[in-house]
C-alpha positions as semicolon CSV with decimal commas, in nm:
position;residue;x (nm);y (nm);z (nm)
1;M;-0,025;-0,008;0,008
2;K;0,144;0,359;-0,058
3;I;0,044;0,602;0,193
4;I;-0,027;0,919;-0,036
5;F;-0,038;1,172;0,277
6;S;-0,035;1,193;0,640
7;K;-0,248;1,418;0,885
8;K;0,065;1,546;1,004
9;S;0,271;1,599;0,744
10;K;0,241;1,746;0,424
11;K;0,529;1,545;0,210
12;K;0,430;1,258;0,046
13;K;0,526;0,898;0,173
14;K;0,621;0,580;0,004
15;T;0,577;0,237;0,171
16;K;0,923;0,088;0,097
17;N;0,839;-0,329;0,232
18;K;0,482;-0,323;0,014
19;K;0,518;-0,615;-0,159
20;F;0,683;-0,770;0,204
21;L;0,396;-0,686;0,383
22;K;0,100;-0,792;0,106
23;R;0,330;-1,146;0,160
24;Y;0,332;-1,112;0,532
25;W;-0,052;-1,040;0,576
26;T;-0,143;-1,322;0,290
27;A;0,057;-1,601;0,517
28;L;-0,132;-1,478;0,801
29;E;-0,500;-1,448;0,675
30;P;-0,687;-1,557;0,420
31;K;-0,632;-1,340;0,059
32;S;-1,012;-1,220;0,086
33;Y;-0,907;-1,057;0,416
34;V;-0,609;-0,917;0,257
35;E;-0,809;-0,786;-0,073
36;L;-1,043;-0,624;0,160
37;M;-0,783;-0,455;0,375
38;V;-0,628;-0,287;0,093
39;A;-0,909;-0,183;-0,034
40;Q;-0,989;-0,017;0,287
41;A;-0,620;0,123;0,291
42;I;-0,700;0,266;-0,031
43;K;-1,081;0,393;0,046
44;S;-0,922;0,585;0,346
45;Q;-0,696;0,761;0,133
46;I;-0,917;0,866;-0,137
47;K;-1,166;0,978;0,143
48;E;-0,912;1,169;0,269
49;A;-0,845;1,351;-0,047
50;S;-1,158;1,430;-0,091
51;K;-1,170;1,630;0,231
52;N;-0,869;1,836;0,062
53;K;-1,008;2,190;-0,066
54;E;-0,713;2,184;-0,354
55;I;-0,924;1,872;-0,512
56;E;-1,192;2,010;-0,736
57;L;-1,420;1,684;-0,792
58;V;-1,628;1,779;-1,092
59;G;-1,721;1,667;-1,427
60;T;-1,835;1,774;-1,750
61;L;-2,165;1,613;-1,886
62;R;-2,096;1,453;-2,278
63;Q;-2,216;1,264;-2,515
64;K;-2,079;1,052;-2,758
65;D;-2,201;1,054;-3,115
66;D;-2,345;0,673;-3,082
67;G;-2,576;0,880;-2,817
68;F;-2,386;0,705;-2,485
69;V;-2,395;1,041;-2,209
70;Y;-2,153;1,024;-1,966
71;V;-1,945;1,271;-1,677
72;K;-1,595;1,347;-1,803
73;I;-1,375;1,388;-1,558
74;D;-0,994;1,467;-1,505
75;D;-0,737;1,154;-1,681
76;N;-0,537;1,263;-1,404
77;F;-0,782;1,066;-1,150
78;I;-0,679;0,736;-1,257
79;D;-0,340;0,822;-1,279
80;G;-0,385;0,894;-0,949
81;I;-0,569;0,610;-0,779
82;F;-0,424;0,302;-1,039
83;P;-0,050;0,274;-0,858
84;L;-0,225;0,224;-0,518
85;I;-0,381;-0,104;-0,630
86;D;-0,157;-0,351;-0,570
87;D;-0,298;-0,671;-0,770
88;V;-0,084;-0,852;-1,078
89;D;-0,171;-0,782;-1,441
90;I;-0,373;-0,475;-1,393
91;K;-0,455;-0,237;-1,663
92;K;-0,603;0,097;-1,712
93;P;-0,981;0,040;-1,858
94;P;-0,972;-0,032;-2,238
95;Y;-1,120;0,280;-2,351
96;F;-0,860;0,452;-2,176
97;D;-0,604;0,531;-2,496
98;K;-0,584;0,813;-2,721
99;D;-0,902;0,805;-2,885
100;G;-1,105;0,655;-2,571
101;I;-1,306;0,941;-2,394
102;G;-1,083;0,815;-2,072
103;A;-1,207;0,853;-1,714
104;H;-1,555;0,911;-1,707
105;I;-1,905;0,870;-1,483
106;S;-2,145;0,672;-1,708
107;A;-2,466;0,861;-1,732
108;I;-2,690;0,738;-1,975
109;T;-2,687;0,465;-2,215
110;S;-2,734;0,490;-2,561
111;D;-2,980;0,166;-2,523
112;E;-3,174;0,384;-2,290
113;I;-3,172;0,738;-2,535
114;E;-3,282;0,477;-2,807
115;D;-3,604;0,324;-2,557
116;K;-3,673;0,658;-2,432
117;E;-3,662;0,796;-2,789
118;I;-3,472;1,116;-2,637
119;K;-3,369;1,360;-2,892
120;E;-3,146;1,606;-2,692
121;I;-2,970;1,571;-2,340
122;K;-3,020;1,942;-2,266
123;E;-2,758;1,960;-2,021
124;I;-2,504;1,846;-2,202
125;G;-2,217;2,057;-2,126
126;K;-2,275;2,108;-1,765
127;E;-2,077;2,100;-1,479
128;L;-2,175;1,816;-1,224
129;S;-2,018;1,770;-0,879
130;F;-1,965;1,491;-0,721
131;T;-1,826;1,290;-0,385
132;F;-1,655;0,947;-0,327
133;K;-1,840;0,649;-0,172
134;E;-1,615;0,348;-0,155
135;V;-1,420;0,205;-0,364
136;Y;-1,418;-0,214;-0,423
137;S;-1,334;-0,425;-0,674
138;T;-1,550;-0,757;-0,852
139;N;-1,578;-1,000;-1,120
140;P;-1,837;-0,842;-1,326
141;Q;-2,136;-0,948;-1,490
142;G;-2,129;-0,919;-1,864
143;W;-1,790;-0,803;-1,916
144;D;-1,695;-1,128;-2,003
145;E;-1,300;-1,016;-2,101
146;M;-1,227;-0,914;-1,751
147;N;-1,213;-1,094;-1,424
148;R;-1,133;-0,848;-1,208
149;V;-1,211;-0,477;-1,220
150;W;-1,183;-0,218;-0,965
151;F;-1,444;0,113;-0,898
152;V;-1,476;0,432;-0,712
153;A;-1,851;0,458;-0,626
154;V;-1,962;0,804;-0,678
155;D;-2,231;1,010;-0,518
156;I;-2,363;1,238;-0,798
157;P;-2,718;1,382;-0,696
158;E;-2,752;1,621;-1,003
159;L;-2,731;1,352;-1,226
160;V;-2,985;1,142;-1,070
161;K;-3,244;1,447;-1,096
162;I;-3,130;1,460;-1,467
163;R;-3,178;1,100;-1,532
164;K;-3,534;1,108;-1,324
165;R;-3,610;1,436;-1,564
166;Y;-3,594;1,231;-1,918
167;G;-3,797;0,921;-1,772
168;L;-3,523;0,670;-1,659
169;P;-3,443;0,524;-1,323
170;E;-3,213;0,705;-1,112
171;T;-2,933;0,436;-1,179
172;Y;-2,828;0,358;-1,524
173;E;-2,933;0,002;-1,680
174;N;-3,214;-0,014;-1,444
175;K;-2,972;-0,282;-1,246
176;G;-2,920;-0,117;-0,953
177;H;-2,577;0,035;-1,014
178;D;-2,390;0,283;-0,811
179;F;-2,249;0,546;-1,056
180;H;-1,872;0,451;-1,038
181;I;-1,542;0,543;-1,192
182;T;-1,383;0,182;-1,322
183;V;-1,005;0,300;-1,252
184;A;-0,861;-0,085;-1,309
185;V;-0,921;-0,465;-1,492
186;R;-0,761;-0,762;-1,509
187;E;-0,835;-0,957;-1,831
188;N;-0,936;-1,347;-1,832
189;K;-0,624;-1,532;-1,978
């Protein structure tokens, strides 16, 4: 685990023995417990960072040509969180290349746009603020190419209001997913 900062000091710190600590805890505890400990450490660092007044937690609502609506956030967000995930064979999400949309929060799927016959999202270009809720990883249902995905769940109330305005459920795909930012993936081999 990396320690980004502490309350006592604003200097960046790095744990030199990160691999040793993970091996140590893995030997003492089941793997699921070790993963939980790592996730909790990342979560606490993100929560602490979100209290920092210098970090602006905003994104801009955008729409792709196929209708997909998303909140574009600074790619540095993923660049900052990605190194904290200490796992084997992880990569940045596949849409994080020069032609992809990069760091984002999915807002309205192109299927939802088509199903509701939405002609125009008037809020495109609007800045939306968000806060962190939790960090978690899962074996994603429906994303067969990946065997593990890491997310930062976010609270973005204005996006809920926008979805309701267009007759959509509070969360996308009507599956009860939290709004989130995908920060890392591990592909099936």
